[in-house]
Backbone and ligand atoms as CSV (ligand in chain L), in Angstrom:
chain,resi,resn,atom,element,x,y,z
A,1,MET,N,N,0.965,-1.243,-0.011
A,1,MET,CA,C,0.015,0.019,0.007
A,1,MET,C,C,0.907,1.188,0.147
A,2,ARG,N,N,0.719,2.112,-0.957
A,2,ARG,CA,C,1.384,3.349,-1.072
A,2,ARG,C,C,1.076,4.254,0.060
A,3,SER,N,N,-0.075,4.720,0.169
A,3,SER,CA,C,-0.619,5.690,0.934
A,3,SER,C,C,-2.014,5.352,1.619
A,4,ALA,N,N,-1.965,5.802,2.834
A,4,ALA,CA,C,-3.345,5.250,3.578
A,4,ALA,C,C,-3.698,6.532,4.483
A,5,VAL,N,N,-4.907,6.618,4.745
A,5,VAL,CA,C,-5.404,7.645,5.802
A,5,VAL,C,C,-6.035,6.919,6.916
A,6,CYS,N,N,-5.904,7.528,8.128
A,6,CYS,CA,C,-6.589,7.145,9.501
A,6,CYS,C,C,-7.259,8.253,9.821
A,7,PRO,N,N,-8.780,8.135,9.425
A,7,PRO,CA,C,-9.659,9.338,9.952
A,7,PRO,C,C,-10.081,9.140,11.192
A,8,GLY,N,N,-10.598,10.466,11.885
A,8,GLY,CA,C,-11.208,10.159,12.989
A,8,GLY,C,C,-11.541,11.708,13.657
A,9,SER,N,N,-12.024,11.597,14.737
A,9,SER,CA,C,-12.345,12.961,15.504
A,9,SER,C,C,-11.000,13.039,16.433
A,10,PHE,N,N,-10.800,12.040,17.193
A,10,PHE,CA,C,-9.398,12.219,17.980
A,10,PHE,C,C,-9.488,13.296,19.053
A,11,ASP,N,N,-10.686,13.189,19.775
A,11,ASP,CA,C,-10.847,14.147,20.869
A,11,ASP,C,C,-10.968,13.623,22.139
A,12,PRO,N,N,-9.901,13.313,22.692
A,12,PRO,CA,C,-8.284,13.260,22.155
A,12,PRO,C,C,-7.988,11.931,21.621
A,13,VAL,N,N,-6.803,12.140,21.153
A,13,VAL,CA,C,-6.033,10.804,20.808
A,13,VAL,C,C,-5.777,9.841,21.945
A,14,THR,N,N,-5.923,8.569,21.653
A,14,THR,CA,C,-5.607,7.696,22.796
A,14,THR,C,C,-4.525,6.709,22.468
A,15,ASN,N,N,-3.929,5.865,23.311
A,15,ASN,CA,C,-2.902,5.004,23.103
A,15,ASN,C,C,-3.559,3.800,22.155
A,16,GLY,N,N,-4.821,3.656,22.102
A,16,GLY,CA,C,-5.549,2.715,21.167
A,16,GLY,C,C,-5.219,3.221,19.778
A,17,HIS,N,N,-5.584,4.553,19.550
A,17,HIS,CA,C,-5.298,5.301,18.200
A,17,HIS,C,C,-3.739,5.151,17.829
A,18,VAL,N,N,-2.964,5.538,18.955
A,18,VAL,CA,C,-1.542,5.474,18.652
A,18,VAL,C,C,-1.043,3.789,18.037
A,19,ASP,N,N,-1.614,2.940,18.699
A,19,ASP,CA,C,-1.295,1.420,18.371
A,19,ASP,C,C,-1.647,1.290,16.738
A,20,VAL,N,N,-2.997,1.871,16.364
A,20,VAL,CA,C,-3.392,1.490,15.183
A,20,VAL,C,C,-2.546,2.332,14.141
A,21,PHE,N,N,-2.171,3.711,14.550
A,21,PHE,CA,C,-1.230,4.432,13.595
A,21,PHE,C,C,0.267,3.688,13.391
A,22,THR,N,N,0.652,3.078,14.495
A,22,THR,CA,C,1.850,2.361,14.299
A,22,THR,C,C,1.654,1.108,13.463
A,23,ARG,N,N,0.600,0.413,13.564
A,23,ARG,CA,C,0.462,-0.695,12.878
A,23,ARG,C,C,0.277,-0.160,11.237
A,24,ALA,N,N,-0.517,0.845,11.008
A,24,ALA,CA,C,-0.720,1.369,9.851
A,24,ALA,C,C,0.655,1.778,9.109
A,25,SER,N,N,1.571,2.339,10.041
A,25,SER,CA,C,2.766,3.068,9.435
A,25,SER,C,C,3.700,1.781,8.841
A,26,GLU,N,N,3.285,0.602,9.360
A,26,GLU,CA,C,4.266,-0.580,8.738
A,26,GLU,C,C,3.315,-1.073,7.482
A,27,MET,N,N,2.132,-0.711,7.349
A,27,MET,CA,C,1.384,-1.388,6.119
A,27,MET,C,C,1.399,-0.441,5.040
A,28,ALA,N,N,1.795,0.866,5.296
A,28,ALA,CA,C,1.631,1.766,4.119
A,28,ALA,C,C,2.990,2.602,4.029
A,29,ASP,N,N,3.339,3.010,3.021
A,29,ASP,CA,C,4.586,3.809,2.867
A,29,ASP,C,C,4.548,5.184,3.575
A,30,LYS,N,N,3.221,5.820,3.358
A,30,LYS,CA,C,2.968,6.877,4.027
A,30,LYS,C,C,1.486,6.849,4.504
A,31,VAL,N,N,1.199,7.536,5.785
A,31,VAL,CA,C,0.129,7.469,6.469
A,31,VAL,C,C,-0.318,8.847,6.940
A,32,THR,N,N,-1.437,9.385,6.734
A,32,THR,CA,C,-1.873,10.535,7.030
A,32,THR,C,C,-3.113,10.339,8.229
A,33,ILE,N,N,-3.048,10.902,9.115
A,33,ILE,CA,C,-4.025,10.992,10.068
A,33,ILE,C,C,-4.919,12.352,9.794
A,34,ALA,N,N,-6.206,11.899,9.282
A,34,ALA,CA,C,-7.083,12.938,8.936
A,34,ALA,C,C,-8.184,13.152,10.179
A,35,VAL,N,N,-8.029,14.556,10.614
A,35,VAL,CA,C,-8.774,14.893,11.698
A,35,VAL,C,C,-9.920,15.643,11.293
A,36,LEU,N,N,-11.185,15.142,11.704
A,36,LEU,CA,C,-12.549,15.735,11.082
A,36,LEU,C,C,-12.841,17.040,11.819
A,37,VAL,N,N,-13.015,18.027,10.853
A,37,VAL,CA,C,-13.592,19.436,11.421
A,37,VAL,C,C,-15.052,19.400,11.578
A,38,ASN,N,N,-15.583,19.026,12.855
A,38,ASN,CA,C,-16.853,18.587,12.941
A,38,ASN,C,C,-17.679,20.213,13.596
A,39,ARG,N,N,-18.334,20.615,12.807
A,39,ARG,CA,C,-18.861,21.992,13.436
A,39,ARG,C,C,-20.160,21.868,14.022
A,40,THR,N,N,-20.622,20.617,13.822
A,40,THR,CA,C,-21.928,20.383,14.930
A,40,THR,C,C,-21.746,19.574,16.088
A,41,LYS,N,N,-20.747,18.788,16.203
A,41,LYS,CA,C,-20.417,17.999,17.388
A,41,LYS,C,C,-19.514,18.739,18.364
A,42,GLN,N,N,-19.921,18.931,19.593
A,42,GLN,CA,C,-19.296,19.699,20.508
A,42,GLN,C,C,-17.912,18.949,20.996
A,43,SER,N,N,-16.781,19.396,20.861
A,43,SER,CA,C,-15.540,18.671,21.238
A,43,SER,C,C,-14.931,19.342,22.463
A,44,LEU,N,N,-14.198,18.229,23.160
A,44,LEU,CA,C,-13.436,18.958,24.286
A,44,LEU,C,C,-12.225,19.831,24.035
A,45,PHE,N,N,-11.357,19.217,23.005
A,45,PHE,CA,C,-10.374,19.981,22.499
A,45,PHE,C,C,-10.644,20.536,21.186
A,46,THR,N,N,-10.134,21.845,20.847
A,46,THR,CA,C,-10.489,22.579,19.667
A,46,THR,C,C,-9.581,21.649,18.678
A,47,LEU,N,N,-9.813,22.167,17.482
A,47,LEU,CA,C,-9.174,21.378,16.256
A,47,LEU,C,C,-7.726,21.355,16.441
A,48,ASP,N,N,-7.448,22.796,16.646
A,48,ASP,CA,C,-5.782,23.028,16.730
A,48,ASP,C,C,-5.212,22.237,17.859
A,49,GLU,N,N,-5.959,22.129,18.932
A,49,GLU,CA,C,-5.230,21.255,20.082
A,49,GLU,C,C,-5.214,19.823,19.571
A,50,ARG,N,N,-6.423,19.398,18.972
A,50,ARG,CA,C,-6.316,17.841,18.688
A,50,ARG,C,C,-5.087,17.471,17.830
A,51,VAL,N,N,-4.826,18.571,16.724
A,51,VAL,CA,C,-3.957,18.359,15.807
A,51,VAL,C,C,-2.586,18.253,16.593
A,52,GLU,N,N,-2.456,19.315,17.328
A,52,GLU,CA,C,-1.096,19.500,18.108
A,52,GLU,C,C,-0.819,18.139,19.055
A,53,LEU,N,N,-1.846,17.677,19.570
A,53,LEU,CA,C,-1.836,16.350,20.521
A,53,LEU,C,C,-1.409,15.242,19.660
A,54,LEU,N,N,-2.018,15.125,18.569
A,54,LEU,CA,C,-1.637,14.102,17.679
A,54,LEU,C,C,-0.037,14.250,17.174
A,55,GLN,N,N,0.136,15.275,16.780
A,55,GLN,CA,C,1.482,15.569,16.211
A,55,GLN,C,C,2.687,15.064,17.300
A,56,ALA,N,N,2.247,15.631,18.389
A,56,ALA,CA,C,3.113,15.083,19.524
A,56,ALA,C,C,3.014,13.649,19.974
A,57,SER,N,N,2.129,13.063,19.656
A,57,SER,CA,C,1.862,11.569,19.945
A,57,SER,C,C,2.441,10.683,18.844
A,58,VAL,N,N,2.834,11.298,17.600
A,58,VAL,CA,C,3.173,10.361,16.402
A,58,VAL,C,C,4.700,10.845,15.979
A,59,GLY,N,N,5.170,11.744,16.676
A,59,GLY,CA,C,6.417,12.247,16.213
A,59,GLY,C,C,7.548,11.440,15.906
A,60,HIS,N,N,7.443,10.159,16.556
A,60,HIS,CA,C,8.491,8.998,16.432
A,60,HIS,C,C,8.074,8.250,15.195
A,61,LEU,N,N,7.063,8.399,14.543
A,61,LEU,CA,C,6.690,7.557,13.471
A,61,LEU,C,C,7.036,8.445,12.025
A,62,SER,N,N,8.196,8.056,11.460
A,62,SER,CA,C,8.635,9.047,10.426
A,62,SER,C,C,7.696,9.327,9.000
A,63,ASN,N,N,6.924,8.168,8.898
A,63,ASN,CA,C,6.033,8.162,7.587
A,63,ASN,C,C,4.633,8.619,8.120
A,64,VAL,N,N,4.442,9.159,9.182
A,64,VAL,CA,C,2.964,9.550,9.527
A,64,VAL,C,C,2.923,11.042,9.711
A,65,SER,N,N,1.727,11.665,9.159
A,65,SER,CA,C,1.718,12.901,9.491
A,65,SER,C,C,0.201,13.358,9.686
A,66,VAL,N,N,-0.181,14.511,9.978
A,66,VAL,CA,C,-1.487,14.851,10.455
A,66,VAL,C,C,-2.097,16.179,9.495
A,67,ASP,N,N,-3.416,15.886,8.911
A,67,ASP,CA,C,-4.051,16.862,8.181
A,67,ASP,C,C,-5.410,16.756,8.958
A,68,VAL,N,N,-6.330,17.834,8.293
A,68,VAL,CA,C,-7.446,17.764,8.704
A,68,VAL,C,C,-8.477,17.803,7.574
A,69,PHE,N,N,-9.794,17.566,7.811
A,69,PHE,CA,C,-10.847,17.595,6.667
A,69,PHE,C,C,-12.001,18.015,7.126
A,70,GLU,N,N,-12.812,18.588,6.009
A,70,GLU,CA,C,-14.089,18.994,6.436
A,70,GLU,C,C,-15.032,18.209,5.396
A,71,GLY,N,N,-16.304,17.804,5.620
A,71,GLY,CA,C,-17.124,17.199,4.644
A,71,GLY,C,C,-16.832,15.790,4.557
A,72,LEU,N,N,-16.893,15.153,3.305
A,72,LEU,CA,C,-16.722,13.779,3.082
A,72,LEU,C,C,-15.449,13.330,3.153
A,73,LEU,N,N,-15.187,12.294,3.684
A,73,LEU,CA,C,-13.641,11.613,3.825
A,73,LEU,C,C,-13.208,11.314,2.442
A,74,VAL,N,N,-14.168,10.778,1.579
A,74,VAL,CA,C,-13.849,10.388,0.191
A,74,VAL,C,C,-13.417,11.642,-0.768
A,75,ASP,N,N,-13.841,12.870,-0.382
A,75,ASP,CA,C,-13.476,14.073,-1.085
A,75,ASP,C,C,-12.030,14.266,-0.792
A,76,TRP,N,N,-11.692,14.209,0.677
A,76,TRP,CA,C,-10.326,14.427,0.746
A,76,TRP,C,C,-9.471,13.357,0.268
A,77,CYS,N,N,-9.884,12.171,0.169
A,77,CYS,CA,C,-9.128,11.011,-0.387
A,77,CYS,C,C,-8.859,11.420,-2.019
A,78,ARG,N,N,-9.748,11.739,-2.595
A,78,ARG,CA,C,-9.658,12.081,-4.260
A,78,ARG,C,C,-8.735,13.233,-4.382
A,79,ALA,N,N,-8.853,14.300,-3.448
A,79,ALA,CA,C,-8.003,15.301,-3.400
A,79,ALA,C,C,-6.515,14.996,-3.329
A,80,GLN,N,N,-6.518,14.041,-2.331
A,80,GLN,CA,C,-5.004,13.574,-1.891
A,80,GLN,C,C,-4.511,12.510,-2.816
A,81,GLY,N,N,-5.350,12.020,-3.655
A,81,GLY,CA,C,-4.965,10.699,-4.259
A,81,GLY,C,C,-4.650,9.523,-3.412
A,82,VAL,N,N,-5.309,9.405,-2.151
A,82,VAL,CA,C,-5.429,8.406,-1.235
A,82,VAL,C,C,-6.539,7.348,-1.517
A,83,LYS,N,N,-6.357,5.902,-1.587
A,83,LYS,CA,C,-7.163,5.108,-2.036
A,83,LYS,C,C,-7.653,3.984,-0.802
A,84,HIS,N,N,-6.756,4.052,0.248
A,84,HIS,CA,C,-7.004,3.362,1.475
A,84,HIS,C,C,-7.140,3.948,2.705
A,85,VAL,N,N,-8.200,3.535,3.439
A,85,VAL,CA,C,-8.376,3.742,4.808
A,85,VAL,C,C,-8.047,2.667,5.696
A,86,ILE,N,N,-7.432,2.988,6.769
A,86,ILE,CA,C,-7.152,2.015,7.988
A,86,ILE,C,C,-7.731,2.458,9.073
A,87,LYS,N,N,-8.450,1.503,9.789
A,87,LYS,CA,C,-9.079,1.768,10.896
A,87,LYS,C,C,-8.760,0.626,11.930
A,88,GLY,N,N,-9.108,1.131,13.260
A,88,GLY,CA,C,-9.022,-0.010,14.285
A,88,GLY,C,C,-10.390,-0.442,14.546
A,89,LEU,N,N,-10.467,-1.865,14.926
A,89,LEU,CA,C,-11.677,-2.374,15.134
A,89,LEU,C,C,-11.611,-2.932,16.754
A,90,ARG,N,N,-12.303,-2.372,17.593
A,90,ARG,CA,C,-12.113,-2.876,18.910
A,90,ARG,C,C,-12.841,-4.017,19.399
A,91,ALA,N,N,-14.132,-4.128,18.888
A,91,ALA,CA,C,-15.128,-5.222,19.430
A,91,ALA,C,C,-16.095,-5.393,18.196
A,92,VAL,N,N,-16.998,-6.408,18.199
A,92,VAL,CA,C,-18.041,-6.555,17.378
A,92,VAL,C,C,-18.998,-5.366,17.282
A,93,SER,N,N,-18.899,-4.704,18.505
A,93,SER,CA,C,-19.936,-3.702,18.521
A,93,SER,C,C,-19.566,-2.302,17.573
A,94,ASP,N,N,-18.318,-2.342,17.283
A,94,ASP,CA,C,-17.990,-1.415,16.202
A,94,ASP,C,C,-18.182,-1.696,14.890
A,95,PHE,N,N,-18.318,-3.009,14.742
A,95,PHE,CA,C,-18.326,-3.516,13.253
A,95,PHE,C,C,-19.428,-3.041,12.344
A,96,ASP,N,N,-20.804,-3.072,12.754
A,96,ASP,CA,C,-21.622,-2.716,12.008
A,96,ASP,C,C,-21.714,-1.351,11.337
A,97,TYR,N,N,-21.235,-0.372,12.182
A,97,TYR,CA,C,-20.965,1.014,11.743
A,97,TYR,C,C,-19.801,1.179,10.939
A,98,GLU,N,N,-18.550,0.714,11.162
A,98,GLU,CA,C,-17.509,0.601,10.329
A,98,GLU,C,C,-17.825,0.013,9.149
A,99,LEU,N,N,-18.436,-1.279,8.926
A,99,LEU,CA,C,-18.691,-1.718,7.845
A,99,LEU,C,C,-19.580,-0.989,6.995
A,100,GLN,N,N,-20.545,-0.280,7.595
A,100,GLN,CA,C,-21.318,0.774,6.773
A,100,GLN,C,C,-20.588,1.730,5.970
A,101,MET,N,N,-19.794,2.386,7.020
A,101,MET,CA,C,-18.839,3.363,6.362
A,101,MET,C,C,-17.783,3.030,5.320
A,102,ALA,N,N,-17.508,1.692,5.561
A,102,ALA,CA,C,-16.518,1.137,4.489
A,102,ALA,C,C,-17.216,0.951,3.193
A,103,GLN,N,N,-18.289,0.284,3.233
A,103,GLN,CA,C,-19.135,0.191,1.963
A,103,GLN,C,C,-19.564,1.458,1.347
A,104,LEU,N,N,-19.990,2.402,2.194
A,104,LEU,CA,C,-20.225,3.723,1.646
A,104,LEU,C,C,-19.241,4.312,1.097
A,105,ASN,N,N,-18.018,4.288,1.515
A,105,ASN,CA,C,-16.813,5.008,1.044
A,105,ASN,C,C,-16.318,4.192,-0.362
A,106,PHE,N,N,-16.586,2.940,-0.252
A,106,PHE,CA,C,-16.255,2.204,-1.533
A,106,PHE,C,C,-17.307,2.639,-2.694
A,107,ARG,N,N,-18.457,2.647,-2.253
A,107,ARG,CA,C,-19.478,3.043,-3.218
A,107,ARG,C,C,-19.296,4.390,-3.901
A,108,LEU,N,N,-19.075,5.382,-2.920
A,108,LEU,CA,C,-18.924,6.665,-3.357
A,108,LEU,C,C,-17.536,6.915,-4.405
A,109,ALA,N,N,-16.616,6.323,-4.049
A,109,ALA,CA,C,-15.243,6.613,-4.661
A,109,ALA,C,C,-14.183,5.451,-4.785
A,110,GLU,N,N,-14.771,4.319,-4.527
A,110,GLU,CA,C,-13.896,3.188,-4.473
A,110,GLU,C,C,-12.672,3.201,-3.487
A,111,VAL,N,N,-12.986,3.753,-2.646
A,111,VAL,CA,C,-11.883,3.863,-1.236
A,111,VAL,C,C,-11.975,2.496,-0.552
A,112,GLU,N,N,-10.814,1.816,-0.438
A,112,GLU,CA,C,-10.935,0.493,0.179
A,112,GLU,C,C,-10.642,0.939,1.621
A,113,THR,N,N,-11.194,0.200,2.670
A,113,THR,CA,C,-10.999,0.022,4.102
A,113,THR,C,C,-10.285,-1.060,4.556
A,114,ALA,N,N,-9.246,-0.992,5.190
A,114,ALA,CA,C,-8.562,-2.284,5.856
A,114,ALA,C,C,-8.741,-1.865,7.384
A,115,PHE,N,N,-9.045,-3.093,8.068
A,115,PHE,CA,C,-9.286,-3.025,9.353
A,115,PHE,C,C,-7.995,-3.629,10.209
A,116,VAL,N,N,-7.561,-3.146,11.285
A,116,VAL,CA,C,-6.528,-3.753,12.100
A,116,VAL,C,C,-7.289,-3.974,13.565
A,117,SER,N,N,-7.061,-5.261,13.956
A,117,SER,CA,C,-7.810,-5.564,15.392
A,117,SER,C,C,-7.028,-4.788,16.312
A,118,THR,N,N,-7.582,-4.123,17.123
A,118,THR,CA,C,-6.979,-3.414,18.101
A,118,THR,C,C,-6.409,-4.286,19.087
A,119,ASN,N,N,-5.330,-3.945,19.449
A,119,ASN,CA,C,-4.549,-4.625,20.722
A,119,ASN,C,C,-5.503,-4.827,21.887
A,120,PRO,N,N,-5.635,-6.189,22.318
A,120,PRO,CA,C,-6.684,-6.504,23.224
A,120,PRO,C,C,-6.441,-5.466,24.669
A,121,LYS,N,N,-5.081,-4.949,25.009
A,121,LYS,CA,C,-5.081,-4.063,25.955
A,121,LYS,C,C,-5.728,-2.738,25.998
A,122,TYR,N,N,-6.110,-2.588,24.681
A,122,TYR,CA,C,-6.628,-1.206,24.600
A,122,TYR,C,C,-8.191,-1.342,23.950
A,123,SER,N,N,-8.829,-2.646,24.210
A,123,SER,CA,C,-10.093,-2.876,23.347
A,123,SER,C,C,-11.074,-2.084,24.059
A,124,PHE,N,N,-10.987,-1.760,25.285
A,124,PHE,CA,C,-12.083,-0.963,26.268
A,124,PHE,C,C,-11.865,0.466,26.065
A,125,LEU,N,N,-10.931,0.966,25.321
A,125,LEU,CA,C,-10.521,2.349,25.539
A,125,LEU,C,C,-11.411,3.052,24.360
A,126,SER,N,N,-11.564,4.207,24.863
A,126,SER,CA,C,-12.242,5.227,23.652
A,126,SER,C,C,-11.947,6.692,24.263
A,127,SER,N,N,-12.099,7.431,23.368
A,127,SER,CA,C,-11.879,9.140,23.739
A,127,SER,C,C,-12.832,9.482,24.754
A,128,SER,N,N,-14.196,9.122,24.547
A,128,SER,CA,C,-15.180,9.383,25.599
A,128,SER,C,C,-14.881,8.951,26.887
A,129,ILE,N,N,-14.405,7.632,27.176
A,129,ILE,CA,C,-14.209,7.140,28.270
A,129,ILE,C,C,-13.036,7.643,28.881
A,130,VAL,N,N,-11.974,8.149,28.112
A,130,VAL,CA,C,-10.726,8.892,28.858
A,130,VAL,C,C,-11.086,10.300,29.280
A,131,LYS,N,N,-12.055,10.880,28.657
A,131,LYS,CA,C,-12.657,12.166,29.115
A,131,LYS,C,C,-13.321,12.058,30.460
A,132,GLU,N,N,-14.165,10.939,30.470
A,132,GLU,CA,C,-15.056,10.813,31.720
A,132,GLU,C,C,-14.035,10.601,32.759
A,133,VAL,N,N,-13.151,9.600,32.687
A,133,VAL,CA,C,-12.201,9.431,33.857
A,133,VAL,C,C,-11.286,10.583,34.319
A,134,ALA,N,N,-10.965,11.370,33.276
A,134,ALA,CA,C,-10.019,12.467,33.552
A,134,ALA,C,C,-10.938,13.769,34.152
A,135,ARG,N,N,-12.371,13.905,33.836
A,135,ARG,CA,C,-13.167,14.818,34.197
A,135,ARG,C,C,-13.295,14.782,35.665
A,136,TYR,N,N,-13.380,13.315,36.305
A,136,TYR,CA,C,-13.407,13.144,37.636
A,136,TYR,C,C,-12.108,12.978,38.281
A,137,GLY,N,N,-11.063,13.314,37.742
A,137,GLY,CA,C,-9.745,13.214,38.466
A,137,GLY,C,C,-9.206,11.808,38.529
A,138,GLY,N,N,-9.484,10.918,37.700
A,138,GLY,CA,C,-9.077,9.491,37.666
A,138,GLY,C,C,-7.641,9.517,37.007
A,139,ASP,N,N,-6.826,8.645,37.034
A,139,ASP,CA,C,-5.718,8.529,36.448
A,139,ASP,C,C,-5.677,7.842,35.009
A,140,VAL,N,N,-5.293,8.640,34.046
A,140,VAL,CA,C,-5.209,8.145,32.770
A,140,VAL,C,C,-4.011,7.806,32.142
A,141,SER,N,N,-3.085,7.695,33.041
A,141,SER,CA,C,-1.697,7.374,32.554
A,141,SER,C,C,-1.604,5.873,31.926
A,142,GLY,N,N,-1.047,5.686,30.717
A,142,GLY,CA,C,-0.993,4.462,30.163
A,142,GLY,C,C,-2.256,4.347,29.335
A,143,LEU,N,N,-3.103,5.169,29.392
A,143,LEU,CA,C,-4.268,5.120,28.556
A,143,LEU,C,C,-4.182,5.988,27.272
A,144,VAL,N,N,-3.432,7.214,27.620
A,144,VAL,CA,C,-3.107,8.071,26.621
A,144,VAL,C,C,-1.794,8.533,26.411
A,145,PRO,N,N,-1.258,9.130,25.409
A,145,PRO,CA,C,0.127,9.600,25.456
A,145,PRO,C,C,0.307,10.840,26.560
A,146,ASP,N,N,1.675,10.914,27.036
A,146,ASP,CA,C,1.775,11.964,28.054
A,146,ASP,C,C,1.340,13.397,28.028
A,147,ALA,N,N,1.399,13.748,26.438
A,147,ALA,CA,C,0.932,15.149,26.075
A,147,ALA,C,C,-0.464,15.230,26.445
A,148,VAL,N,N,-1.278,14.204,26.095
A,148,VAL,CA,C,-2.703,14.289,26.288
A,148,VAL,C,C,-3.110,14.207,27.787
A,149,ARG,N,N,-2.436,13.443,28.737
A,149,ARG,CA,C,-2.684,13.287,29.968
A,149,ARG,C,C,-2.419,14.787,30.628
A,150,ALA,N,N,-1.438,15.465,30.121
A,150,ALA,CA,C,-1.254,16.700,30.652
A,150,ALA,C,C,-2.279,17.708,30.071
A,151,ALA,N,N,-2.462,17.550,28.888
A,151,ALA,CA,C,-3.628,18.509,28.457
A,151,ALA,C,C,-5.004,18.316,28.942
A,152,LEU,N,N,-5.259,16.816,29.399
A,152,LEU,CA,C,-6.483,16.609,29.980
A,152,LEU,C,C,-6.594,17.400,31.299
A,153,GLN,N,N,-5.396,17.185,32.155
A,153,GLN,CA,C,-5.338,17.738,33.444
A,153,GLN,C,C,-5.468,19.309,33.472
A,154,LYS,N,N,-4.928,19.926,32.534
A,154,LYS,CA,C,-5.007,21.297,32.452
A,154,LYS,C,C,-6.408,21.664,32.149
A,155,LYS,N,N,-6.957,20.924,31.169
A,155,LYS,CA,C,-8.364,21.358,30.689
A,155,LYS,C,C,-9.313,21.347,31.768
A,156,PHE,N,N,-9.294,20.145,32.496
A,156,PHE,CA,C,-10.327,20.044,33.766
A,156,PHE,C,C,-9.914,20.776,35.054
A,157,ALA,N,N,-8.588,21.461,35.050
A,157,ALA,CA,C,-8.137,22.129,36.217
A,157,ALA,C,C,-8.708,23.562,35.905
A,158,THR,N,N,-9.037,24.044,34.579
A,158,THR,CA,C,-9.442,25.241,34.420
A,158,THR,C,C,-10.827,25.487,34.783
A,159,PRO,N,N,-11.419,26.338,35.358
A,159,PRO,CA,C,-12.859,26.296,35.558
A,159,PRO,C,C,-13.581,26.576,34.294
A,160,GLY,N,N,-14.576,25.909,34.163
A,160,GLY,CA,C,-15.320,25.934,32.706
A,160,GLY,C,C,-14.503,25.320,31.541
A,161,GLY,N,N,-13.300,24.931,31.894
A,161,GLY,CA,C,-12.484,24.269,30.623
A,161,GLY,C,C,-13.086,23.046,30.205
A,162,GLY,N,N,-13.667,22.383,30.813
A,162,GLY,CA,C,-14.133,21.002,30.302
A,162,GLY,C,C,-15.737,21.113,30.124
A,163,ALA,N,N,-16.264,22.261,30.284
A,163,ALA,CA,C,-17.687,22.419,30.366
A,163,ALA,C,C,-18.308,22.181,28.849
L,1,LIG,O1,O,-13.334,9.103,15.584
L,1,LIG,P1,P,-14.766,9.032,14.852
L,1,LIG,O2,O,-15.604,10.102,15.317
L,1,LIG,O3,O,-15.324,7.812,15.048
L,1,LIG,O4,O,-14.731,9.272,13.227
L,1,LIG,C1,C,-15.572,9.178,12.402
L,1,LIG,C2,C,-15.242,9.607,11.226
L,1,LIG,C3,C,-14.596,10.996,11.252
L,1,LIG,C4,C,-14.140,8.540,10.500
L,1,LIG,C5,C,-16.396,9.640,9.917
L,1,LIG,O5,O,-17.467,10.289,10.781
L,1,LIG,C6,C,-16.115,10.258,8.856
L,1,LIG,O6,O,-15.381,9.714,7.970
L,1,LIG,N1,N,-16.940,11.402,8.682
L,1,LIG,C7,C,-16.672,12.276,7.475
L,1,LIG,C8,C,-17.940,12.477,6.780
L,1,LIG,C9,C,-18.122,11.330,5.867
L,1,LIG,O7,O,-17.249,11.088,5.000
L,1,LIG,N2,N,-19.201,10.546,6.013
L,1,LIG,C10,C,-19.582,9.293,5.162
L,1,LIG,C11,C,-19.035,8.066,6.079
L,1,LIG,S1,S,-20.055,7.915,7.345
C-alpha cells in the first residue's frame, strides 16, 4: 500500500489510536491521520489542540503526518490521491457502523478500508471514556500519550475548561 489515511475525531487521541497508527505505518509507505472538522459536534479539544496532540503523539513515526478535513472523507481522499483507509476495530460492537462506512466509501469513490484488530490491552478504550475518567480526576496514564494526559489535566483544572 503506497498511502493510507486514518480518519477520526481524535478528541483526544488515545494509546489505542497510536497503536493503530503504528501498525498502519508498517502497512503503508505513507500514512496521514485526517482529523475531522466537525462543526456540529461539541468537542472538548479545539481542532488545533487535537492536531497538536496528535503531532506530539506520532512524532516518532517518520512516515506519519497529520491533516484536517471537512465534509466527506472520500473528497479528501480524491484530492490527495489516497485510496486506502485504515481503521481499528475494538469489538463486534464497532463492526456494523464501520462496515457501513467502509461500504459507503467504496460505493462513493472506490476507497478501500482495511481494518486492524485493536490490541486487546486497549479494546475497552475510547476518547469518551478517557474524558470521563479525567473529568472526575481519575488517572489516565497508560491510556493516553503523556502530552494528552497533561492537556486533560490542564483542561479540567481550568474552571469551565471542560464544560
Ligand atoms: O473518531 P470518529 O468520530 O469515530 O470518526 C468518524 C469519522 C470521522 C471517520 C467519520 O465520521 C467520517 O469519515 N466522517 C466524515 C464524513 C463522511 O465522509 N461521511 C461518510 C461516511 S460515514
